[in-house]
C-alpha positions as CSV (number, residue, x, y, z in Angstrom):
1,X,22.2,77.7,-103.4
2,X,20.7,80.8,-102.2
3,X,22.6,83.9,-102.8
4,X,24.9,82.1,-105.5
5,X,25.1,81.8,-109.0
6,X,25.4,78.2,-110.4
7,X,27.3,78.0,-113.9
8,X,27.9,74.5,-115.6
9,X,30.0,74.2,-118.5
10,X,28.5,71.4,-120.6
11,X,30.3,71.3,-124.1
12,X,33.6,72.2,-125.8
13,X,33.5,73.1,-129.3
14,X,35.3,75.0,-132.0
15,X,34.1,78.3,-133.4
16,X,35.6,80.6,-136.1
17,X,36.7,83.8,-134.6
18,X,38.7,86.4,-136.4
19,X,39.6,84.1,-139.2
20,X,40.9,81.2,-137.1
21,X,39.3,78.1,-135.4
22,X,39.2,78.8,-131.2
23,X,38.0,76.3,-129.0
24,X,35.1,77.4,-126.4
25,X,33.2,76.1,-123.7
26,X,29.5,76.6,-123.8
27,X,28.2,77.4,-120.4
28,X,24.6,77.2,-119.0
29,X,23.8,80.2,-116.8
30,X,20.5,79.5,-115.1
31,X,18.4,82.4,-114.1
32,X,16.2,82.3,-110.9
33,X,12.7,83.4,-111.0
34,X,10.6,84.7,-108.2
35,X,13.3,84.5,-105.9
36,X,13.6,80.8,-106.2
37,X,16.7,78.8,-107.5
38,X,16.5,78.2,-111.3
39,X,16.1,74.4,-112.6
40,X,19.2,74.2,-115.0
41,X,17.3,71.3,-116.9
42,X,14.1,73.3,-117.5
43,X,13.7,74.7,-120.8
44,X,14.2,78.4,-121.1
45,X,15.6,78.7,-117.8
46,X,18.7,80.9,-118.4
47,X,21.1,81.6,-121.0
48,X,24.0,80.0,-122.7
49,X,27.1,82.0,-122.6
50,X,30.7,81.0,-124.3
51,X,34.0,81.1,-122.9
52,X,37.2,81.0,-125.0
53,X,39.0,78.0,-123.7
54,X,42.4,79.6,-124.7
55,X,42.3,83.1,-123.5
56,X,39.1,82.9,-121.0
57,X,37.3,85.8,-122.8
58,X,33.6,85.5,-121.9
59,X,31.2,86.0,-124.4
60,X,27.3,86.7,-123.5
61,X,24.3,85.0,-125.2
62,X,24.6,87.4,-128.2
63,X,28.3,86.7,-129.0
64,X,29.4,90.1,-127.5
65,X,32.3,90.0,-125.1
66,X,31.3,90.6,-121.7
67,X,32.9,93.3,-119.6
68,X,34.8,92.4,-116.5
69,X,35.3,94.6,-113.4
């Protein structure tokens, strides 16, 4: 998969946000190293982002809402 980003949603969970429980997907975003495709099963090969399953809002690995263009 050269020149593309491979993203895998692997868990649906509930998280408390704004005093209410919200469903969200945990999404693995592998980061390529040295120009090679990342192995999504390798430890520390990327980051885990969260996607609100209702609104679609994306949160980065630190829980901060990701900005979209």
